[in-house]
C-alpha positions in Angstrom: -19.8 -11.0 8.4 -15.9 -11.0 9.4 -13.3 -13.1 8.8 -14.4 -15.7 11.1 -17.5 -16.7 9.5 -16.8 -17.0 5.8 -16.4 -19.8 3.9 -13.4 -22.0 3.6 -11.5 -22.4 0.3 -8.5 -24.3 -0.2 -5.9 -23.0 -2.6 -3.0 -25.7 -2.6 -2.0 -26.6 0.5 -3.1 -23.5 1.9 -6.4 -23.2 3.6 -8.1 -19.5 4.2 -11.1 -18.6 5.2 -13.1 -19.7 8.7 -10.9 -17.2 10.9 -7.8 -18.9 10.1 -4.7 -17.0 10.2 -4.5 -14.1 7.3 -2.5 -15.8 4.1 0.2 -13.0 2.7 0.2 -13.1 -1.0 2.2 -11.4 -3.8 3.0 -11.6 -7.7 6.1 -12.5 -9.3 7.2 -9.4 -11.6 9.2 -11.8 -13.9 8.3 -13.2 -17.5 6.4 -16.8 -16.5 7.8 -18.3 -19.5 11.6 -17.4 -17.7 11.2 -20.3 -15.6 14.2 -20.5 -13.7 13.9 -16.6 -13.1 10.2 -17.3 -11.9 11.4 -19.9 -9.6 14.1 -18.0 -7.9 12.3 -15.2 -7.3 9.3 -17.6 -5.4 11.9 -18.9 -3.6 13.1 -15.4 -2.0 9.8 -14.7 -1.7 8.9 -18.2 0.1 11.8 -17.4 2.8 10.4 -13.9 2.9 7.3 -15.3 4.2 4.9 -15.4 1.1 2.1 -18.2 1.2 0.3 -17.8 -1.9 2.1 -16.6 -5.1 0.9 -15.2 -8.4 2.2 -15.5 -11.5 0.7 -13.8 -14.8 -0.6 -15.8 -17.6 -0.7 -14.0 -21.0 0.7 -16.5 -23.6 0.7 -20.2 -23.8 4.2 -20.5 -23.1 3.0 -18.9 -19.7 0.6 -21.4 -19.1 3.2 -24.3 -19.8 5.7 -22.8 -17.8 3.0 -23.4 -14.4 3.8 -26.7 -15.1 7.6 -26.9 -14.6 7.4 -24.2 -11.8 5.2 -26.0 -10.0 8.0 -29.0 -9.4 10.3 -26.7 -8.1 8.1 -24.8 -5.4 6.0 -25.8 -2.4 3.1 -22.4 -1.9 0.3 -22.1 -4.1 0.8 -20.7 -7.5 -2.1 -18.8 -8.9 -2.6 -17.6 -12.4 -3.0 -14.5 -13.1 -5.5 -14.5 -16.6 -6.9 -11.5 -18.5 -9.2 -11.6 -21.5 -8.3 -14.9 -23.2 -10.0 -17.7 -21.7 -8.2 -20.2 -23.0 -5.0 -19.4 -20.9 -6.9 -20.0 -18.0 -8.2 -23.7 -19.2 -4.3 -23.8 -19.9 -3.1 -22.8 -16.7 -5.8 -25.5 -14.5 -4.4 -28.2 -17.0 -1.0 -27.5 -16.0 -1.5 -27.5 -12.4 -2.5 -23.7 -11.2 -3.7 -23.9 -7.6 -6.0 -20.8 -8.4 -7.0 -18.9 -11.1 -7.7 -15.2 -11.2 -10.1 -13.7 -14.0 -12.6 -10.5 -14.8 -15.4 -12.3 -16.2 -16.1 -9.0 -17.5 -12.9 -9.5 -19.7 -13.3 -13.1 -20.9 -16.1 -12.4 -23.5 -18.8 -14.8 -24.4 -20.9 -16.3 -21.5 -19.6 -19.4 -23.5 -15.8 -18.6 -22.9 -16.7 -18.2 -19.0 -18.5 -21.2 -18.4 -15.4 -23.3 -20.4 -13.2 -21.8 -17.8 -15.8 -22.4 -14.7 -16.4 -26.4 -16.1 -12.3 -27.0 -16.2 -11.7 -25.3 -12.9 -14.7 -27.5 -11.5 -13.5 -30.7 -12.8 -10.5 -30.3 -11.1 -12.2 -28.5 -7.9 -9.2 -25.2 -8.6 -10.7 -22.3 -6.9 -11.5 -18.9 -8.8 -10.8 -15.9 -7.7 -13.0 -13.2 -9.1 -11.0 -9.7 -9.3 -12.9 -6.5 -9.7 -11.0 -3.3 -10.0 -12.0 0.2 -9.8 -10.7 1.0 -13.3 -12.4 -1.4 -15.0 -16.1 -0.8 -13.7 -18.4 -1.6 -16.6 -19.8 1.5 -18.2 -23.9 0.9 -17.0 -22.7 0.7 -13.6 -20.7 3.5 -13.9 -23.8 5.7 -15.6 -26.0 4.3 -12.5 -24.0 5.6 -9.8 -23.1 8.8 -11.7 -19.2 7.8 -11.4 -16.8 4.7 -10.0 -17.7 4.5 -6.7 -17.8 1.7 -3.8 -21.3 0.9 -4.2 -20.5 -0.3 -8.3 -17.5 -2.0 -7.5 -19.5 -4.5 -4.9 -22.4 -4.8 -7.2 -20.2 -5.8 -10.3 -18.0 -8.5 -8.1 -21.5 -9.8 -6.7 -23.2 -9.8 -10.2 -20.0 -11.7 -11.6 -19.9 -14.5 -8.4 -23.9 -14.7 -9.0 -22.9 -15.4 -12.6 -20.6 -18.4 -12.0 -22.9 -19.5 -9.2 -25.7 -19.7 -11.9 -23.1 -21.9 -14.0 -23.0 -24.5 -10.7 -20.0 -23.4 -9.1 -18.8 -21.8 -5.6 -15.4 -22.2 -5.2 -14.5 -18.6 -5.3 -12.7 -15.6 -3.7 -13.7 -12.4 -4.2 -11.2 -9.3 -4.9 -12.3 -5.9 -5.2 -9.6 -3.1 -5.3 -9.3 0.6 -6.4 -6.4 2.8 -5.9 -8.5 5.2 -4.2 -8.0 4.4 -0.2 -11.2 5.5 1.2 -13.1 4.1 -1.7 -11.6 1.0 -1.0 -12.4 0.5 2.3 -15.8 1.3 2.2 -16.6 -1.2 -0.8 -15.2 -4.2 1.6 -17.3 -2.5 4.5 -20.4 -2.8 1.9 -19.6 -6.4 0.7 -18.6 -8.0 4.0 -22.2 -7.5 5.0 -23.3 -9.2 1.8 -21.5 -12.4 1.1 -19.6 -14.9 2.9 -16.7 -16.1 0.3 -13.6 -15.1 1.8 -12.1 -11.6 0.8 -8.3 -11.2 -0.9 -7.7 -7.3 0.5 -5.3 -4.9 -1.2 -4.9 -1.2 -2.6 -4.2 -1.4 -5.8 -1.7 0.5 -7.8 -0.5 1.7 -4.4 2.8 3.1 -5.6 6.1 3.2 -4.8 7.8 1.9 -1.6 7.3 5.0 0.4 3.8 5.7 -1.0 2.3 2.9 -1.6 3.1 1.4 1.9 1.3 4.4 3.5 -1.7 3.9 1.4 -1.5 0.1 1.9 -0.9 0.5 5.7 -3.9 3.2 6.3 -6.1 1.1 3.9 -5.8 -2.5 5.1 -5.3 -1.4 8.3 -8.5 -0.1 8.9 -10.2 -2.9 7.0 -8.2 -5.8 8.7 -8.9 -4.3 12.1 -12.9 -4.6 11.6 -12.2 -8.0 11.0 -12.6 -8.0 7.4 -10.2 -10.2 5.0 -8.9 -13.6 4.7 -5.6 -13.1 2.7 -3.8 -10.0 1.8 -1.2 -8.5 -0.5 0.6 -4.9 -0.3 0.8 -3.7 -4.0 4.3 -1.8 -4.6 6.1 -1.0 -7.5 9.3 -2.6 -6.4 10.7 -5.6 -5.6 7.9 -7.9 -4.4 10.3 -9.0 -1.5 9.5 -5.7 0.2 5.4 -6.4 -0.2 6.1 -9.3 2.1 7.9 -7.4 4.6 4.8 -4.8 5.0 2.6 -7.3 4.9 4.1 -9.0 7.9 4.2 -5.5 9.9 0.9 -4.6 9.4 -0.7 -7.7 10.4 2.0 -7.7 13.4 0.9 -4.4 14.4 -2.7 -5.3 14.2 -2.2 -8.2 16.4 -3.3 -10.5 13.7 0.0 -12.3 13.8 2.9 -13.1 15.8 6.7 -13.6 14.6 9.5 -12.0 14.0 11.4 -9.3 16.1 10.0 -6.2 16.8 12.2 -3.1 16.4 12.0 0.3 18.0 13.9 3.4 17.5 14.0 6.8 18.9 13.3 9.4 16.0 16.7 11.3 16.5 16.8 14.8 18.5 19.7 17.0 19.0 21.1 14.6 22.3 21.7 12.0 19.7 25.5 11.1 19.6 25.6 8.4 17.4 24.5 7.7 14.2 21.4 6.6 14.8 19.8 5.8 11.3 22.6 3.8 10.4 22.6 1.9 13.3 18.6 1.6 13.4 18.8 0.2 9.9 21.5 -2.6 10.5 19.8 -3.6 13.9 16.5 -4.0 11.5 18.4 -6.1 9.2 19.8 -7.9 11.4 16.5 -8.9 13.0 15.4 -10.4 10.0 17.9 -13.4 10.9 16.0 -14.1 14.1 12.5 -14.5 13.1 12.2 -17.6 15.5 12.7 -14.9 18.6 8.8 -14.6 17.9 7.5 -11.4 19.9 10.8 -10.2 20.9 11.3 -6.4 21.1 14.5 -4.6 20.6 15.0 -0.9 21.1 17.7 1.3 19.4 18.5 4.8 21.4 20.1 7.3 20.3 21.5 8.7 23.6 22.6 7.4 27.2 20.7 9.9 29.0 16.9 8.9 28.1 17.8 5.7 26.4 17.6 2.7 29.7 14.2 4.4 30.5 12.8 4.4 27.1 14.0 0.9 26.5 12.5 -0.7 29.2 9.7 -2.3 27.4 12.1 -3.8 25.4 13.9 -7.4 25.7 17.0 -6.1 24.7 18.3 -2.4 23.5 21.4 -0.6 22.7 21.6 3.4 23.7 24.1 5.3 21.8 26.7 7.9 23.7 30.1 9.5 22.5 32.1 7.0 21.0 30.5 3.9 23.1 27.3 2.9 23.9 25.1 0.9 26.1 23.9 -2.8 26.3 20.5 -2.9 27.9 18.1 -6.0 29.1 14.8 -5.2 30.1 15.4 -1.6 31.2 18.8 -2.6 32.9 22.0 -1.5 32.2 24.3 -5.0 31.3 27.6 -3.0 30.3 28.8 -0.2 28.0 30.2 -1.3 24.5 32.4 0.6 22.3 30.6 2.3 19.4 31.5 -0.1 16.8 31.1 -3.3 19.0 27.2 -2.4 19.5 25.9 -4.5 16.6 27.9 -7.3 17.7 27.0 -7.3 21.2 23.5 -7.0 20.2 23.6 -9.9 18.1 25.3 -11.9 20.7 22.4 -11.1 23.4 20.2 -12.3 20.2 22.1 -15.5 20.3 21.9 -15.8 24.0 18.0 -15.4 23.7 17.7 -18.1 21.2 19.5 -20.1 23.6 17.5 -19.5 26.6 14.2 -20.4 24.4 15.7 -23.7 23.1 16.5 -24.4 27.0 20.1 -25.3 26.4 
């Protein structure tokens, strides 16, 4: 099927599916009832590039907080519901742009229908979420264990359940912490439905292991044309999820934007604190998101630096107490080591001026 052929679904002011750009999501780790803290975190996420944000709604106070949060944010808000169907209805009534439910843990069919009916009245999309950890016993018995086939069957059973209730404004999410199982599940479901897919590796782990697992899993899935919106699930500051998602999409050529920083891996020729310098450059580069497609090279020596930085728009190479400022592979001038970062910033500002025609 592929993302070019999925249905379009509107979530607040964001449309996903139908070949539109893959939307980046994250989830707040604040208590939703703490309105001020939740709003502050959403603002940080949006500044980082988040396009859809999810909050947990385990209590009625959390559901009521959605109304106040919505007044202060400008990106779509998704309410995450577990077990209590009343929270889903309250979240819809208080302005949620989408709800995430697993119909299998909502309870009786009458409760699921009550949620679906309310969503239908408001035309609010429902994200059907199925995780490998919550797979039904009958499907585990059918396939002998938790499998990609079982995850897909579970999700499609729930889709049919809601379709039979007269509603098809749906997004599907099937996740597993097993990367290869998750990949296979997405390959299977992509052939069987045209609903947009929210893609992610669940419980991926810390910033280090979670980024590796997410990059491998999402990279393979997205590169096959599968997936309309993504979340990189990390144990840590959710802003890091946005940074990782953007880089994954840019690396796959699925999104332009921001500066790409390349740096050499260091070797015995390195004569500068390259690790610190590269990190400083990466942090600084985030200030120049308007320089779409610009590449910065950070090299550790003046021997190979200029040649290795030839494909970069601008670069720096370290030496003993001084370094080189490079543009399009040509050395512009030598710069004292302590002035390298400042010189690079000045060059980036010049690029901004050139692009704006000033």
